[in-house]
C-alpha angles and dihedrals in degrees: 000000000000121000097014129138131177111314097009094114089069093051092072093043091050095049092047097044095047093048091046091052092046098058142358086224091061091044090055090050095057115111116233109268093250090057097049119108102215097189121141109224112175104004092081087068093063140051112291092243088071097048099098092047095046095048091046090052092044092050087053089050091052090051088057100040114009149006112318119218100216107024141054110181119198095240144015094256092056090047092054093047093047090047090053090048090053092046090054095044091047091054090048089053092051089048088053088054086066104245116116091177090059090053090052093049093048092047089051089049092056090049092048093048092049088051092049091049092048089053092048092249097118091134087075095059096087091060090048091052093047093047094047098043090041089056093059100074123068092246126038115255122256116271090243092058090048093050091048092050092050092048092049090047093049089056093054106045132075 
């Protein structure tokens, strides 16, 4: 599958299984496996230890503002609640990776993106995601990985 690196296949299974176990509402919102788009967008810009957290948070973001890859809730209210659940679980996963500064940066990213959306400047959110996630590893990601992430993101958001 496109955009995968070692260990990414389990990211999607983990996000789906944990959400399914958490609530029957989230279980009902899961897309059938054949319809899921298991493509890592921004996690390739960071250290692999952050991948599960970043993709959980990004899936939550897509539930709020775009086309999610794993879920299709029945209504907008369920999408917002599921998105919030994934934001929280993603931040917990990043915390478990042992980097409080990364948690702070990602929380600020979510706040910034909500602000951009409220001001009608949602087209700027991809750059915010790339800059923030790209700041998490010790070395900045390659330009090709950044361009790929931004292109994938542009195809998923409204």
